[in-house]
PyMOL Python script that loads the backbone (N, CA, C, O; Angstrom):
from pymol import cmd

cmd.read_pdbstr("""\
ATOM      1  N   MET A   1      64.496 117.389 158.880  1.00  0.00           N
ATOM      2  CA  MET A   1      65.809 117.339 159.506  1.00  0.00           C
ATOM      3  C   MET A   1      66.103 118.709 160.119  1.00  0.00           C
ATOM      4  O   MET A   1      66.266 119.699 159.406  1.00  0.00           O
ATOM      5  N   ASN A   2      66.167 118.748 161.419  1.00  0.00           N
ATOM      6  CA  ASN A   2      66.458 120.001 162.103  1.00  0.00           C
ATOM      7  C   ASN A   2      67.954 120.379 162.017  1.00  0.00           C
ATOM      8  O   ASN A   2      68.291 121.562 161.974  1.00  0.00           O
ATOM      9  N   ASN A   3      68.802 119.423 161.993  1.00  0.00           N
ATOM     10  CA  ASN A   3      70.259 119.677 161.901  1.00  0.00           C
ATOM     11  C   ASN A   3      70.723 119.643 160.467  1.00  0.00           C
ATOM     12  O   ASN A   3      70.622 118.614 159.798  1.00  0.00           O
ATOM     13  N   PRO A   4      71.224 120.748 159.999  1.00  0.00           N
ATOM     14  CA  PRO A   4      71.676 120.737 158.579  1.00  0.00           C
ATOM     15  C   PRO A   4      72.976 119.927 158.438  1.00  0.00           C
ATOM     16  O   PRO A   4      73.691 119.639 159.398  1.00  0.00           O
ATOM     17  N   ILE A   5      73.214 119.597 157.208  1.00  0.00           N
ATOM     18  CA  ILE A   5      74.459 118.930 156.846  1.00  0.00           C
ATOM     19  C   ILE A   5      75.514 120.001 156.684  1.00  0.00           C
ATOM     20  O   ILE A   5      75.257 121.020 156.043  1.00  0.00           O
ATOM     21  N   THR A   6      76.683 119.803 157.241  1.00  0.00           N
ATOM     22  CA  THR A   6      77.778 120.728 157.024  1.00  0.00           C
ATOM     23  C   THR A   6      78.872 119.980 156.270  1.00  0.00           C
ATOM     24  O   THR A   6      79.122 118.798 156.505  1.00  0.00           O
ATOM     25  N   ILE A   7      79.505 120.693 155.371  1.00  0.00           N
ATOM     26  CA  ILE A   7      80.526 120.060 154.543  1.00  0.00           C
ATOM     27  C   ILE A   7      81.802 120.921 154.628  1.00  0.00           C
ATOM     28  O   ILE A   7      81.750 122.140 154.465  1.00  0.00           O
ATOM     29  N   LEU A   8      82.917 120.279 154.878  1.00  0.00           N
ATOM     30  CA  LEU A   8      84.185 120.979 154.981  1.00  0.00           C
ATOM     31  C   LEU A   8      85.224 120.228 154.138  1.00  0.00           C
ATOM     32  O   LEU A   8      85.296 118.999 154.169  1.00  0.00           O
ATOM     33  N   PHE A   9      86.000 120.971 153.408  1.00  0.00           N
ATOM     34  CA  PHE A   9      87.129 120.389 152.687  1.00  0.00           C
ATOM     35  C   PHE A   9      88.364 120.846 153.416  1.00  0.00           C
ATOM     36  O   PHE A   9      88.485 122.022 153.760  1.00  0.00           O
ATOM     37  N   TYR A  10      89.283 119.937 153.655  1.00  0.00           N
ATOM     38  CA  TYR A  10      90.509 120.283 154.372  1.00  0.00           C
ATOM     39  C   TYR A  10      91.676 119.433 153.849  1.00  0.00           C
ATOM     40  O   TYR A  10      91.480 118.413 153.188  1.00  0.00           O
ATOM     41  N   LEU A  11      92.881 119.883 154.162  1.00  0.00           N
ATOM     42  CA  LEU A  11      94.073 119.138 153.770  1.00  0.00           C
ATOM     43  C   LEU A  11      94.534 118.211 154.893  1.00  0.00           C
ATOM     44  O   LEU A  11      94.499 118.574 156.069  1.00  0.00           O
ATOM     45  N   LYS A  12      94.958 117.030 154.519  1.00  0.00           N
ATOM     46  CA  LYS A  12      95.489 116.088 155.490  1.00  0.00           C
ATOM     47  C   LYS A  12      97.021 116.114 155.318  1.00  0.00           C
ATOM     48  O   LYS A  12      97.596 115.281 154.619  1.00  0.00           O
ATOM     49  N   ARG A  13      97.647 117.071 155.961  1.00  0.00           N
ATOM     50  CA  ARG A  13      99.077 117.317 155.775  1.00  0.00           C
ATOM     51  C   ARG A  13      99.963 116.166 156.202  1.00  0.00           C
ATOM     52  O   ARG A  13     101.077 116.030 155.696  1.00  0.00           O
ATOM     53  N   ALA A  14      99.504 115.345 157.108  1.00  0.00           N
ATOM     54  CA  ALA A  14     100.281 114.187 157.605  1.00  0.00           C
ATOM     55  C   ALA A  14     100.427 113.128 156.491  1.00  0.00           C
ATOM     56  O   ALA A  14     101.305 112.269 156.578  1.00  0.00           O
ATOM     57  N   LYS A  15      99.614 113.175 155.491  1.00  0.00           N
ATOM     58  CA  LYS A  15      99.653 112.166 154.435  1.00  0.00           C
ATOM     59  C   LYS A  15     100.293 112.698 153.147  1.00  0.00           C
ATOM     60  O   LYS A  15      99.924 112.272 152.053  1.00  0.00           O
ATOM     61  N   ALA A  16     101.242 113.619 153.270  1.00  0.00           N
ATOM     62  CA  ALA A  16     101.921 114.137 152.074  1.00  0.00           C
ATOM     63  C   ALA A  16     102.655 113.039 151.354  1.00  0.00           C
ATOM     64  O   ALA A  16     103.255 112.154 151.964  1.00  0.00           O
ATOM     65  N   ASN A  17     102.593 113.116 150.017  1.00  0.00           N
ATOM     66  CA  ASN A  17     103.287 112.077 149.216  1.00  0.00           C
ATOM     67  C   ASN A  17     104.744 112.504 149.010  1.00  0.00           C
ATOM     68  O   ASN A  17     105.181 113.520 149.551  1.00  0.00           O
ATOM     69  N   SER A  18     105.494 111.719 148.221  1.00  0.00           N
ATOM     70  CA  SER A  18     106.919 111.984 148.033  1.00  0.00           C
ATOM     71  C   SER A  18     107.192 113.278 147.282  1.00  0.00           C
ATOM     72  O   SER A  18     108.297 113.816 147.353  1.00  0.00           O
ATOM     73  N   ASN A  19     106.203 113.779 146.569  1.00  0.00           N
ATOM     74  CA  ASN A  19     106.341 115.041 145.866  1.00  0.00           C
ATOM     75  C   ASN A  19     105.972 116.260 146.677  1.00  0.00           C
ATOM     76  O   ASN A  19     106.060 117.389 146.194  1.00  0.00           O
ATOM     77  N   GLY A  20     105.554 116.031 147.920  1.00  0.00           N
ATOM     78  CA  GLY A  20     105.165 117.125 148.805  1.00  0.00           C
ATOM     79  C   GLY A  20     103.721 117.536 148.645  1.00  0.00           C
ATOM     80  O   GLY A  20     103.280 118.516 149.244  1.00  0.00           O
ATOM     81  N   LEU A  21     102.978 116.793 147.839  1.00  0.00           N
ATOM     82  CA  LEU A  21     101.536 117.114 147.643  1.00  0.00           C
ATOM     83  C   LEU A  21     100.716 116.441 148.737  1.00  0.00           C
ATOM     84  O   LEU A  21     101.026 115.331 149.170  1.00  0.00           O
ATOM     85  N   VAL A  22      99.681 117.120 149.170  1.00  0.00           N
ATOM     86  CA  VAL A  22      98.823 116.588 150.234  1.00  0.00           C
ATOM     87  C   VAL A  22      97.428 116.349 149.699  1.00  0.00           C
ATOM     88  O   VAL A  22      96.980 117.053 148.795  1.00  0.00           O
ATOM     89  N   PRO A  23      96.724 115.347 150.256  1.00  0.00           N
ATOM     90  CA  PRO A  23      95.358 115.030 149.788  1.00  0.00           C
ATOM     91  C   PRO A  23      94.333 116.010 150.377  1.00  0.00           C
ATOM     92  O   PRO A  23      94.477 116.517 151.489  1.00  0.00           O
ATOM     93  N   ILE A  24      93.301 116.245 149.576  1.00  0.00           N
ATOM     94  CA  ILE A  24      92.177 117.037 150.027  1.00  0.00           C
ATOM     95  C   ILE A  24      91.136 116.026 150.574  1.00  0.00           C
ATOM     96  O   ILE A  24      90.754 115.078 149.887  1.00  0.00           O
ATOM     97  N   PHE A  25      90.701 116.251 151.800  1.00  0.00           N
ATOM     98  CA  PHE A  25      89.678 115.382 152.420  1.00  0.00           C
ATOM     99  C   PHE A  25      88.398 116.193 152.569  1.00  0.00           C
ATOM    100  O   PHE A  25      88.409 117.424 152.599  1.00  0.00           O
ATOM    101  N   GLN A  26      87.305 115.461 152.660  1.00  0.00           N
ATOM    102  CA  GLN A  26      85.974 116.028 152.797  1.00  0.00           C
ATOM    103  C   GLN A  26      85.406 115.530 154.126  1.00  0.00           C
ATOM    104  O   GLN A  26      85.429 114.334 154.416  1.00  0.00           O
ATOM    105  N   ARG A  27      84.901 116.460 154.919  1.00  0.00           N
ATOM    106  CA  ARG A  27      84.229 116.068 156.172  1.00  0.00           C
ATOM    107  C   ARG A  27      82.759 116.457 156.073  1.00  0.00           C
ATOM    108  O   ARG A  27      82.424 117.619 155.842  1.00  0.00           O
ATOM    109  N   ILE A  28      81.901 115.478 156.251  1.00  0.00           N
ATOM    110  CA  ILE A  28      80.442 115.707 156.287  1.00  0.00           C
ATOM    111  C   ILE A  28      79.998 115.501 157.717  1.00  0.00           C
ATOM    112  O   ILE A  28      80.311 114.478 158.326  1.00  0.00           O
ATOM    113  N   THR A  29      79.268 116.466 158.262  1.00  0.00           N
ATOM    114  CA  THR A  29      78.787 116.358 159.637  1.00  0.00           C
ATOM    115  C   THR A  29      77.261 116.430 159.607  1.00  0.00           C
ATOM    116  O   THR A  29      76.659 117.361 159.072  1.00  0.00           O
ATOM    117  N   ILE A  30      76.668 115.395 160.209  1.00  0.00           N
ATOM    118  CA  ILE A  30      75.179 115.337 160.340  1.00  0.00           C
ATOM    119  C   ILE A  30      74.871 114.949 161.776  1.00  0.00           C
ATOM    120  O   ILE A  30      75.359 113.934 162.272  1.00  0.00           O
ATOM    121  N   ASN A  31      74.067 115.753 162.435  1.00  0.00           N
ATOM    122  CA  ASN A  31      73.680 115.459 163.824  1.00  0.00           C
ATOM    123  C   ASN A  31      74.893 115.203 164.709  1.00  0.00           C
ATOM    124  O   ASN A  31      74.828 114.352 165.596  1.00  0.00           O
ATOM    125  N   GLY A  32      75.978 115.901 164.500  1.00  0.00           N
ATOM    126  CA  GLY A  32      77.165 115.743 165.295  1.00  0.00           C
ATOM    127  C   GLY A  32      78.057 114.564 164.951  1.00  0.00           C
ATOM    128  O   GLY A  32      79.123 114.397 165.545  1.00  0.00           O
ATOM    129  N   LYS A  33      77.636 113.752 164.004  1.00  0.00           N
ATOM    130  CA  LYS A  33      78.437 112.613 163.559  1.00  0.00           C
ATOM    131  C   LYS A  33      79.208 113.020 162.308  1.00  0.00           C
ATOM    132  O   LYS A  33      78.673 113.633 161.385  1.00  0.00           O
ATOM    133  N   ARG A  34      80.495 112.651 162.318  1.00  0.00           N
ATOM    134  CA  ARG A  34      81.363 113.047 161.195  1.00  0.00           C
ATOM    135  C   ARG A  34      81.729 111.854 160.338  1.00  0.00           C
ATOM    136  O   ARG A  34      81.875 110.726 160.807  1.00  0.00           O
ATOM    137  N   LEU A  35      81.870 112.160 159.054  1.00  0.00           N
ATOM    138  CA  LEU A  35      82.335 111.184 158.073  1.00  0.00           C
ATOM    139  C   LEU A  35      83.399 111.871 157.251  1.00  0.00           C
ATOM    140  O   LEU A  35      83.127 112.890 156.617  1.00  0.00           O
ATOM    141  N   ASP A  36      84.622 111.328 157.248  1.00  0.00           N
ATOM    142  CA  ASP A  36      85.707 111.866 156.471  1.00  0.00           C
ATOM    143  C   ASP A  36      86.014 110.970 155.307  1.00  0.00           C
ATOM    144  O   ASP A  36      86.128 109.754 155.462  1.00  0.00           O
ATOM    145  N   ASN A  37      86.150 111.569 154.123  1.00  0.00           N
ATOM    146  CA  ASN A  37      86.480 110.853 152.898  1.00  0.00           C
ATOM    147  C   ASN A  37      87.537 111.610 152.108  1.00  0.00           C
ATOM    148  O   ASN A  37      87.617 112.838 152.153  1.00  0.00           O
ATOM    149  N   SER A  38      88.327 110.861 151.401  1.00  0.00           N
ATOM    150  CA  SER A  38      89.325 111.482 150.503  1.00  0.00           C
ATOM    151  C   SER A  38      88.592 111.886 149.221  1.00  0.00           C
ATOM    152  O   SER A  38      87.711 111.174 148.740  1.00  0.00           O
ATOM    153  N   THR A  39      88.974 113.030 148.688  1.00  0.00           N
ATOM    154  CA  THR A  39      88.395 113.456 147.391  1.00  0.00           C
ATOM    155  C   THR A  39      89.185 112.853 146.242  1.00  0.00           C
ATOM    156  O   THR A  39      88.736 112.909 145.097  1.00  0.00           O
ATOM    157  N   GLY A  40      90.344 112.281 146.515  1.00  0.00           N
ATOM    158  CA  GLY A  40      91.175 111.717 145.470  1.00  0.00           C
ATOM    159  C   GLY A  40      92.070 112.739 144.813  1.00  0.00           C
ATOM    160  O   GLY A  40      92.783 112.403 143.867  1.00  0.00           O
ATOM    161  N   LYS A  41      92.061 113.957 145.270  1.00  0.00           N
ATOM    162  CA  LYS A  41      92.862 115.036 144.697  1.00  0.00           C
ATOM    163  C   LYS A  41      94.034 115.386 145.618  1.00  0.00           C
ATOM    164  O   LYS A  41      93.890 115.410 146.841  1.00  0.00           O
ATOM    165  N   PHE A  42      95.185 115.655 145.018  1.00  0.00           N
ATOM    166  CA  PHE A  42      96.398 116.068 145.738  1.00  0.00           C
ATOM    167  C   PHE A  42      96.817 117.425 145.259  1.00  0.00           C
ATOM    168  O   PHE A  42      96.780 117.697 144.059  1.00  0.00           O
ATOM    169  N   ILE A  43      97.221 118.295 146.179  1.00  0.00           N
ATOM    170  CA  ILE A  43      97.657 119.637 145.795  1.00  0.00           C
ATOM    171  C   ILE A  43      98.872 120.078 146.618  1.00  0.00           C
ATOM    172  O   ILE A  43      99.223 119.465 147.627  1.00  0.00           O
ATOM    173  N   ASP A  44      99.494 121.151 146.155  1.00  0.00           N
ATOM    174  CA  ASP A  44     100.562 121.821 146.873  1.00  0.00           C
ATOM    175  C   ASP A  44      99.894 122.600 148.003  1.00  0.00           C
ATOM    176  O   ASP A  44      99.039 123.442 147.731  1.00  0.00           O
ATOM    177  N   PRO A  45     100.257 122.345 149.272  1.00  0.00           N
ATOM    178  CA  PRO A  45      99.538 122.937 150.400  1.00  0.00           C
ATOM    179  C   PRO A  45      99.651 124.478 150.413  1.00  0.00           C
ATOM    180  O   PRO A  45      98.803 125.132 151.020  1.00  0.00           O
ATOM    181  N   THR A  46     100.657 125.071 149.772  1.00  0.00           N
ATOM    182  CA  THR A  46     100.780 126.514 149.758  1.00  0.00           C
ATOM    183  C   THR A  46      99.688 127.186 148.898  1.00  0.00           C
ATOM    184  O   THR A  46      99.471 128.392 149.008  1.00  0.00           O
ATOM    185  N   ASN A  47      98.997 126.396 148.035  1.00  0.00           N
ATOM    186  CA  ASN A  47      97.963 126.941 147.174  1.00  0.00           C
ATOM    187  C   ASN A  47      96.574 126.847 147.767  1.00  0.00           C
ATOM    188  O   ASN A  47      95.598 127.197 147.103  1.00  0.00           O
ATOM    189  N   TRP A  48      96.459 126.377 149.012  1.00  0.00           N
ATOM    190  CA  TRP A  48      95.151 126.112 149.619  1.00  0.00           C
ATOM    191  C   TRP A  48      94.692 127.308 150.446  1.00  0.00           C
ATOM    192  O   TRP A  48      95.469 127.885 151.206  1.00  0.00           O
ATOM    193  N   ASN A  49      93.439 127.667 150.294  1.00  0.00           N
ATOM    194  CA  ASN A  49      92.817 128.710 151.100  1.00  0.00           C
ATOM    195  C   ASN A  49      91.893 127.997 152.124  1.00  0.00           C
ATOM    196  O   ASN A  49      90.794 127.563 151.777  1.00  0.00           O
ATOM    197  N   ALA A  50      92.347 127.890 153.355  1.00  0.00           N
ATOM    198  CA  ALA A  50      91.585 127.143 154.343  1.00  0.00           C
ATOM    199  C   ALA A  50      90.302 127.827 154.726  1.00  0.00           C
ATOM    200  O   ALA A  50      89.333 127.151 155.073  1.00  0.00           O
ATOM    201  N   ASP A  51      90.255 129.171 154.676  1.00  0.00           N
ATOM    202  CA  ASP A  51      89.012 129.884 155.003  1.00  0.00           C
ATOM    203  C   ASP A  51      87.907 129.590 154.023  1.00  0.00           C
ATOM    204  O   ASP A  51      86.749 129.478 154.423  1.00  0.00           O
ATOM    205  N   LEU A  52      88.228 129.462 152.750  1.00  0.00           N
ATOM    206  CA  LEU A  52      87.240 129.196 151.691  1.00  0.00           C
ATOM    207  C   LEU A  52      87.128 127.729 151.342  1.00  0.00           C
ATOM    208  O   LEU A  52      86.219 127.340 150.609  1.00  0.00           O
ATOM    209  N   SER A  53      88.037 126.897 151.854  1.00  0.00           N
ATOM    210  CA  SER A  53      88.096 125.479 151.493  1.00  0.00           C
ATOM    211  C   SER A  53      88.182 125.311 149.979  1.00  0.00           C
ATOM    212  O   SER A  53      87.453 124.523 149.377  1.00  0.00           O
ATOM    213  N   ARG A  54      89.080 126.063 149.395  1.00  0.00           N
ATOM    214  CA  ARG A  54      89.243 126.063 147.936  1.00  0.00           C
ATOM    215  C   ARG A  54      90.719 126.267 147.605  1.00  0.00           C
ATOM    216  O   ARG A  54      91.498 126.734 148.436  1.00  0.00           O
ATOM    217  N   LEU A  55      91.089 125.905 146.371  1.00  0.00           N
ATOM    218  CA  LEU A  55      92.400 126.161 145.858  1.00  0.00           C
ATOM    219  C   LEU A  55      92.490 127.617 145.425  1.00  0.00           C
ATOM    220  O   LEU A  55      91.579 128.138 144.782  1.00  0.00           O
ATOM    221  N   LYS A  56      93.591 128.269 145.780  1.00  0.00           N
ATOM    222  CA  LYS A  56      93.784 129.687 145.410  1.00  0.00           C
ATOM    223  C   LYS A  56      94.046 129.817 143.902  1.00  0.00           C
ATOM    224  O   LYS A  56      94.543 128.887 143.267  1.00  0.00           O
ATOM    225  N   GLY A  57      93.712 130.953 143.358  1.00  0.00           N
ATOM    226  CA  GLY A  57      94.097 131.280 141.994  1.00  0.00           C
ATOM    227  C   GLY A  57      93.043 130.932 140.985  1.00  0.00           C
ATOM    228  O   GLY A  57      91.938 130.484 141.292  1.00  0.00           O
ATOM    229  N   ASN A  58      93.467 131.172 139.721  1.00  0.00           N
ATOM    230  CA  ASN A  58      92.563 130.981 138.591  1.00  0.00           C
ATOM    231  C   ASN A  58      93.220 130.105 137.519  1.00  0.00           C
ATOM    232  O   ASN A  58      92.854 130.153 136.345  1.00  0.00           O
ATOM    233  N   SER A  59      94.178 129.320 137.944  1.00  0.00           N
ATOM    234  CA  SER A  59      94.872 128.428 136.987  1.00  0.00           C
ATOM    235  C   SER A  59      93.924 127.312 136.565  1.00  0.00           C
ATOM    236  O   SER A  59      92.875 127.112 137.178  1.00  0.00           O
ATOM    237  N   ALA A  60      94.290 126.607 135.543  1.00  0.00           N
ATOM    238  CA  ALA A  60      93.486 125.498 135.040  1.00  0.00           C
ATOM    239  C   ALA A  60      93.345 124.453 136.158  1.00  0.00           C
ATOM    240  O   ALA A  60      92.260 123.904 136.351  1.00  0.00           O
ATOM    241  N   GLU A  61      94.420 124.177 136.886  1.00  0.00           N
ATOM    242  CA  GLU A  61      94.377 123.186 137.977  1.00  0.00           C
ATOM    243  C   GLU A  61      93.420 123.655 139.054  1.00  0.00           C
ATOM    244  O   GLU A  61      92.614 122.862 139.540  1.00  0.00           O
ATOM    245  N   ALA A  62      93.484 124.939 139.448  1.00  0.00           N
ATOM    246  CA  ALA A  62      92.587 125.470 140.498  1.00  0.00           C
ATOM    247  C   ALA A  62      91.156 125.401 140.055  1.00  0.00           C
ATOM    248  O   ALA A  62      90.298 125.001 140.842  1.00  0.00           O
ATOM    249  N   ARG A  63      90.857 125.771 138.836  1.00  0.00           N
ATOM    250  CA  ARG A  63      89.474 125.728 138.363  1.00  0.00           C
ATOM    251  C   ARG A  63      88.960 124.286 138.309  1.00  0.00           C
ATOM    252  O   ARG A  63      87.808 124.034 138.661  1.00  0.00           O
ATOM    253  N   THR A  64      89.801 123.332 137.872  1.00  0.00           N
ATOM    254  CA  THR A  64      89.370 121.948 137.809  1.00  0.00           C
ATOM    255  C   THR A  64      89.122 121.394 139.205  1.00  0.00           C
ATOM    256  O   THR A  64      88.091 120.763 139.439  1.00  0.00           O
ATOM    257  N   ILE A  65      90.026 121.612 140.118  1.00  0.00           N
ATOM    258  CA  ILE A  65      89.853 121.054 141.466  1.00  0.00           C
ATOM    259  C   ILE A  65      88.703 121.716 142.188  1.00  0.00           C
ATOM    260  O   ILE A  65      87.916 121.034 142.844  1.00  0.00           O
ATOM    261  N   ASN A  66      88.582 123.038 142.084  1.00  0.00           N
ATOM    262  CA  ASN A  66      87.441 123.740 142.739  1.00  0.00           C
ATOM    263  C   ASN A  66      86.143 123.294 142.157  1.00  0.00           C
ATOM    264  O   ASN A  66      85.162 123.172 142.891  1.00  0.00           O
ATOM    265  N   SER A  67      86.082 123.042 140.877  1.00  0.00           N
ATOM    266  CA  SER A  67      84.880 122.535 140.241  1.00  0.00           C
ATOM    267  C   SER A  67      84.535 121.147 140.768  1.00  0.00           C
ATOM    268  O   SER A  67      83.370 120.842 141.022  1.00  0.00           O
ATOM    269  N   HIS A  68      85.568 120.300 140.931  1.00  0.00           N
ATOM    270  CA  HIS A  68      85.375 118.944 141.467  1.00  0.00           C
ATOM    271  C   HIS A  68      84.790 119.033 142.874  1.00  0.00           C
ATOM    272  O   HIS A  68      83.869 118.295 143.225  1.00  0.00           O
ATOM    273  N   LEU A  69      85.339 119.949 143.676  1.00  0.00           N
ATOM    274  CA  LEU A  69      84.874 120.069 145.075  1.00  0.00           C
ATOM    275  C   LEU A  69      83.410 120.525 145.102  1.00  0.00           C
ATOM    276  O   LEU A  69      82.611 120.018 145.889  1.00  0.00           O
ATOM    277  N   GLU A  70      83.066 121.482 144.240  1.00  0.00           N
ATOM    278  CA  GLU A  70      81.684 121.942 144.157  1.00  0.00           C
ATOM    279  C   GLU A  70      80.752 120.861 143.685  1.00  0.00           C
ATOM    280  O   GLU A  70      79.609 120.796 144.136  1.00  0.00           O
ATOM    281  N   ASN A  71      81.205 120.005 142.786  1.00  0.00           N
ATOM    282  CA  ASN A  71      80.424 118.896 142.290  1.00  0.00           C
ATOM    283  C   ASN A  71      80.149 117.899 143.455  1.00  0.00           C
ATOM    284  O   ASN A  71      79.030 117.409 143.607  1.00  0.00           O
ATOM    285  N   LEU A  72      81.165 117.620 144.248  1.00  0.00           N
ATOM    286  CA  LEU A  72      81.006 116.733 145.403  1.00  0.00           C
ATOM    287  C   LEU A  72      79.984 117.288 146.380  1.00  0.00           C
ATOM    288  O   LEU A  72      79.132 116.567 146.899  1.00  0.00           O
ATOM    289  N   LYS A  73      80.095 118.612 146.622  1.00  0.00           N
ATOM    290  CA  LYS A  73      79.186 119.260 147.554  1.00  0.00           C
ATOM    291  C   LYS A  73      77.757 119.194 147.017  1.00  0.00           C
ATOM    292  O   LYS A  73      76.815 118.951 147.773  1.00  0.00           O
ATOM    293  N   GLY A  74      77.603 119.406 145.737  1.00  0.00           N
ATOM    294  CA  GLY A  74      76.275 119.335 145.127  1.00  0.00           C
ATOM    295  C   GLY A  74      75.639 117.961 145.250  1.00  0.00           C
ATOM    296  O   GLY A  74      74.437 117.845 145.488  1.00  0.00           O
ATOM    297  N   LYS A  75      76.458 116.907 145.087  1.00  0.00           N
ATOM    298  CA  LYS A  75      75.947 115.544 145.213  1.00  0.00           C
ATOM    299  C   LYS A  75      75.445 115.292 146.611  1.00  0.00           C
ATOM    300  O   LYS A  75      74.427 114.622 146.784  1.00  0.00           O
ATOM    301  N   ILE A  76      76.116 115.798 147.597  1.00  0.00           N
ATOM    302  CA  ILE A  76      75.705 115.618 148.987  1.00  0.00           C
ATOM    303  C   ILE A  76      74.393 116.318 149.262  1.00  0.00           C
ATOM    304  O   ILE A  76      73.492 115.751 149.880  1.00  0.00           O
ATOM    305  N   TYR A  77      74.286 117.564 148.797  1.00  0.00           N
ATOM    306  CA  TYR A  77      73.035 118.301 148.992  1.00  0.00           C
ATOM    307  C   TYR A  77      71.879 117.659 148.232  1.00  0.00           C
ATOM    308  O   TYR A  77      70.741 117.688 148.700  1.00  0.00           O
ATOM    309  N   GLU A  78      72.151 117.093 147.091  1.00  0.00           N
ATOM    310  CA  GLU A  78      71.126 116.380 146.306  1.00  0.00           C
ATOM    311  C   GLU A  78      70.643 115.160 147.082  1.00  0.00           C
ATOM    312  O   GLU A  78      69.441 114.900 147.145  1.00  0.00           O
ATOM    313  N   ALA A  79      71.576 114.408 147.673  1.00  0.00           N
ATOM    314  CA  ALA A  79      71.202 113.227 148.448  1.00  0.00           C
ATOM    315  C   ALA A  79      70.398 113.642 149.659  1.00  0.00           C
ATOM    316  O   ALA A  79      69.454 112.948 150.037  1.00  0.00           O
ATOM    317  N   GLU A  80      70.752 114.775 150.285  1.00  0.00           N
ATOM    318  CA  GLU A  80      69.982 115.292 151.414  1.00  0.00           C
ATOM    319  C   GLU A  80      68.554 115.595 151.021  1.00  0.00           C
ATOM    320  O   GLU A  80      67.618 115.230 151.733  1.00  0.00           O
ATOM    321  N   LYS A  81      68.373 116.281 149.856  1.00  0.00           N
ATOM    322  CA  LYS A  81      67.025 116.588 149.380  1.00  0.00           C
ATOM    323  C   LYS A  81      66.200 115.328 149.139  1.00  0.00           C
ATOM    324  O   LYS A  81      65.011 115.298 149.456  1.00  0.00           O
ATOM    325  N   LYS A  82      66.824 114.277 148.576  1.00  0.00           N
ATOM    326  CA  LYS A  82      66.132 113.029 148.333  1.00  0.00           C
ATOM    327  C   LYS A  82      65.702 112.383 149.662  1.00  0.00           C
ATOM    328  O   LYS A  82      64.597 111.854 149.778  1.00  0.00           O
ATOM    329  N   LEU A  83      66.577 112.436 150.637  1.00  0.00           N
ATOM    330  CA  LEU A  83      66.229 111.906 151.957  1.00  0.00           C
ATOM    331  C   LEU A  83      65.072 112.642 152.585  1.00  0.00           C
ATOM    332  O   LEU A  83      64.163 112.031 153.148  1.00  0.00           O
ATOM    333  N   ILE A  84      65.109 113.950 152.487  1.00  0.00           N
ATOM    334  CA  ILE A  84      64.048 114.784 153.104  1.00  0.00           C
ATOM    335  C   ILE A  84      62.740 114.546 152.401  1.00  0.00           C
ATOM    336  O   ILE A  84      61.710 114.403 153.059  1.00  0.00           O
ATOM    337  N   SER A  85      62.745 114.499 151.060  1.00  0.00           N
ATOM    338  CA  SER A  85      61.499 114.275 150.328  1.00  0.00           C
ATOM    339  C   SER A  85      60.966 112.857 150.570  1.00  0.00           C
ATOM    340  O   SER A  85      59.752 112.653 150.560  1.00  0.00           O
ATOM    341  N   GLY A  86      61.828 111.899 150.781  1.00  0.00           N
ATOM    342  CA  GLY A  86      61.400 110.542 151.087  1.00  0.00           C
ATOM    343  C   GLY A  86      60.773 110.440 152.435  1.00  0.00           C
ATOM    344  O   GLY A  86      59.892 109.607 152.647  1.00  0.00           O
ATOM    345  N   MET A  87      61.209 111.284 153.381  1.00  0.00           N
ATOM    346  CA  MET A  87      60.643 111.279 154.731  1.00  0.00           C
ATOM    347  C   MET A  87      59.256 111.909 154.741  1.00  0.00           C
ATOM    348  O   MET A  87      58.419 111.546 155.568  1.00  0.00           O
ATOM    349  N   LYS A  88      59.000 112.852 153.829  1.00  0.00           N
ATOM    350  CA  LYS A  88      57.723 113.551 153.800  1.00  0.00           C
ATOM    351  C   LYS A  88      56.636 112.700 153.168  1.00  0.00           C
ATOM    352  O   LYS A  88      55.456 112.926 153.437  1.00  0.00           O
ATOM    353  N   ASN A  89      56.996 111.721 152.331  1.00  0.00           N
ATOM    354  CA  ASN A  89      55.985 110.920 151.638  1.00  0.00           C
ATOM    355  C   ASN A  89      55.455 109.821 152.503  1.00  0.00           C
ATOM    356  O   ASN A  89      54.596 109.054 152.069  1.00  0.00           O
TER     357      ASN A  89
END
""", "prot")
cmd.dss("prot")
cmd.show_as("cartoon", "prot")
cmd.util.cbc("prot")
cmd.orient("prot")
């Protein structure tokens, strides 16, 4: 695969719930094609670091959500490795 997979986590501010929390979405781009999925997590948008695609701080909530996002990213890269190894066989 010449084109790497890129993964971006972003907030979908237009979908804020009644508590003012917004969902974190995941964008996967492969060969210029995008796939957007909800991560199922909602956060206060003031706690989001858009440059790092992570929740700011070291609170229990921030550690839990950042860990969840890293886990999702790891699953995508694992699936990519399986696809690549399947193509080589």
